[in-house]
C-alpha positions in Angstrom: 51.9 -27.2 -53.2 49.7 -28.1 -56.1 45.9 -28.2 -55.6 45.8 -31.8 -56.6 48.8 -34.0 -55.9 49.2 -37.6 -57.0 52.3 -39.5 -55.7 53.4 -43.0 -56.6 49.9 -44.4 -57.3 49.4 -48.0 -58.2 46.2 -49.8 -59.1 45.4 -53.3 -60.2 42.4 -55.5 -60.6 42.1 -59.2 -60.0 40.4 -61.4 -62.6 40.2 -65.0 -61.4 43.6 -65.7 -60.0 45.6 -63.2 -62.0 46.1 -59.5 -61.2 46.0 -57.0 -64.0 48.2 -54.0 -63.3 46.4 -50.9 -64.7 48.5 -48.1 -63.2 52.1 -48.2 -62.0 53.8 -45.4 -60.1 51.7 -42.5 -61.4 52.6 -39.0 -60.1 51.3 -35.7 -61.3 50.5 -32.1 -60.1 47.4 -30.1 -61.0 47.3 -26.5 -60.2 44.2 -24.7 -58.9 42.0 -23.5 -61.8 43.9 -25.6 -64.3 42.1 -27.5 -67.1 44.0 -30.7 -67.5 43.3 -33.4 -70.0 44.5 -37.0 -69.8 44.8 -38.5 -73.3 45.2 -42.2 -74.1 44.0 -45.2 -76.0 41.1 -47.3 -74.9 42.1 -49.5 -72.0 45.2 -47.5 -71.0 43.8 -46.7 -67.5 42.4 -43.2 -68.0 39.0 -43.9 -66.4 40.8 -45.7 -63.5 43.0 -42.7 -62.8 40.0 -40.4 -62.9 38.1 -42.7 -60.6 41.0 -42.5 -58.1 41.3 -38.7 -58.4 37.6 -38.4 -57.7 37.7 -40.7 -54.7 35.3 -43.3 -56.3 38.0 -46.0 -55.8 41.1 -46.2 -53.7 44.7 -46.9 -54.9 46.6 -50.0 -53.9 49.6 -47.9 -53.1 50.5 -44.2 -53.2 48.7 -41.0 -52.1 46.3 -38.5 -53.6 45.4 -35.2 -52.1 43.1 -32.3 -53.0 43.7 -28.9 -51.4 46.2 -30.6 -49.0 43.6 -33.1 -47.7 44.1 -36.8 -48.5 41.4 -38.3 -50.8 39.5 -40.9 -48.8 36.2 -40.7 -50.6 34.2 -38.4 -52.9 35.3 -34.8 -52.5 32.4 -32.8 -51.1 33.0 -30.0 -53.6 33.5 -32.1 -56.7 31.3 -32.2 -59.8 31.1 -35.1 -62.2 30.1 -35.4 -65.9 30.1 -38.8 -67.5 29.7 -39.9 -71.0 26.4 -41.7 -70.3 24.7 -38.6 -68.8 23.5 -40.4 -65.7 20.2 -38.6 -65.6 17.2 -39.9 -63.6 14.7 -40.8 -66.4 11.5 -40.2 -64.3 12.5 -36.6 -63.5 12.5 -33.5 -65.7 15.7 -31.7 -66.7 14.9 -29.1 -64.0 14.4 -31.6 -61.3 17.6 -33.5 -62.2 19.6 -30.4 -61.7 17.6 -29.3 -58.6 18.4 -32.5 -56.8 22.1 -31.9 -57.2 21.6 -28.3 -55.9 19.7 -29.6 -53.0 22.5 -32.0 -52.1 25.2 -29.3 -52.4 23.1 -26.5 -50.7 20.7 -28.2 -48.3 20.0 -24.9 -46.5 18.5 -23.3 -49.6 14.7 -23.2 -49.9 13.1 -25.3 -52.6 12.3 -22.0 -54.5 16.0 -21.0 -54.3 17.1 -24.5 -55.5 14.7 -24.2 -58.5 16.0 -20.8 -59.3 19.6 -21.9 -59.3 18.8 -25.0 -61.4 16.8 -22.9 -63.9 19.7 -20.4 -64.3 22.2 -23.3 -64.8 20.0 -24.8 -67.5 19.5 -21.4 -69.1 23.3 -21.0 -69.3 23.5 -24.0 -71.6 20.6 -22.9 -73.8 18.0 -25.2 -72.2 15.8 -22.6 -70.6 12.9 -23.8 -72.8 13.4 -27.4 -71.9 13.0 -27.3 -68.2 10.0 -29.6 -68.0 11.2 -32.2 -70.5 12.3 -35.6 -69.3 15.6 -37.2 -70.6 13.8 -39.4 -73.2 12.4 -36.1 -74.7 15.9 -34.7 -75.2 18.6 -35.3 -77.8 22.0 -36.7 -76.8 23.5 -33.2 -76.9 20.7 -31.8 -74.7 21.1 -34.6 -72.2 24.8 -33.9 -71.9 24.1 -30.2 -71.4 21.8 -31.1 -68.5 24.6 -33.2 -67.0 27.0 -30.2 -67.4 24.4 -27.8 -65.9 23.9 -30.2 -63.0 27.6 -30.3 -62.2 28.2 -26.6 -62.5 25.1 -25.6 -60.6 26.7 -27.1 -57.4 29.5 -24.6 -57.7 32.2 -27.3 -57.6 35.8 -26.6 -56.7 36.9 -29.4 -58.9 35.2 -30.9 -62.0 35.9 -34.4 -63.2 34.9 -35.2 -66.9 34.9 -38.8 -68.1 35.0 -38.5 -71.9 31.9 -36.3 -71.8 31.7 -35.6 -75.5 32.5 -39.1 -76.8 28.9 -40.0 -77.6 28.1 -36.8 -79.4 28.2 -36.0 -83.1 30.8 -33.5 -84.3 28.6 -30.4 -84.5 26.9 -31.1 -81.1 30.3 -31.8 -79.6 31.6 -28.4 -80.6 28.6 -26.6 -79.2 28.7 -28.4 -75.8 32.4 -27.9 -75.6 31.9 -24.2 -75.9 29.2 -24.3 -73.2 31.6 -26.1 -70.9 34.4 -23.6 -71.4 32.1 -20.7 -70.9 30.7 -22.1 -67.7 34.1 -23.0 -66.2 35.5 -19.5 -67.0 32.4 -17.5 -65.9 32.2 -18.8 -62.3 33.3 -16.6 -59.4 36.1 -18.9 -58.4 38.3 -21.0 -60.7 37.1 -24.5 -61.4 39.9 -27.0 -61.5 39.0 -29.4 -64.2 40.3 -32.9 -65.1 39.1 -34.5 -68.3 39.9 -37.8 -69.9 39.5 -38.1 -73.7 40.6 -40.2 -76.6 40.9 -37.1 -78.8 44.2 -35.2 -79.0 42.4 -32.3 -80.8 39.8 -32.0 -78.0 42.5 -31.9 -75.4 44.5 -29.2 -77.2 41.3 -27.2 -77.7 40.1 -27.3 -74.1 43.2 -27.7 -71.9 45.7 -25.3 -70.4 
């Protein structure tokens, strides 16, 4: 059995009186520890499929399971990285990551949460930017914070929604390397699903 199984998934959205069919009879298998990219043009349903895999929305028909368990909501050991960073602007980089650690590991003391968050930011070369707020960071640095936040929770599965699309070419390459290093350096394999418009990016990062 594959770690993530998708069987006969359909999804449509209603606009006015008409239904727009976005996904029809989608099936796929993703093995544990695999880095899988879903490539397609704008509007082809990539984000919808990722949302279904992550449990953010439910399919009209079909089934999705992770680790043998049906997806009926957000997986408790899933991490998310989105293109728009989704950082809380009134918190520092450290506190943005610490809050995620607190949610994932509520039994840790605040000092332990801070230490884990600091280490995650250090792993993406932001050890000197812990006290900066998002508005004080470049786009690439904000995305590194988002990646650090996701990886600091030690996710079993990582969902990436075009995480490098808003970055310039040089920053994109650096952040890509950071992501690959973090995914490969964890104690257990991180199953990663990424959507992208870039075939080159998919070839570079995917299994």
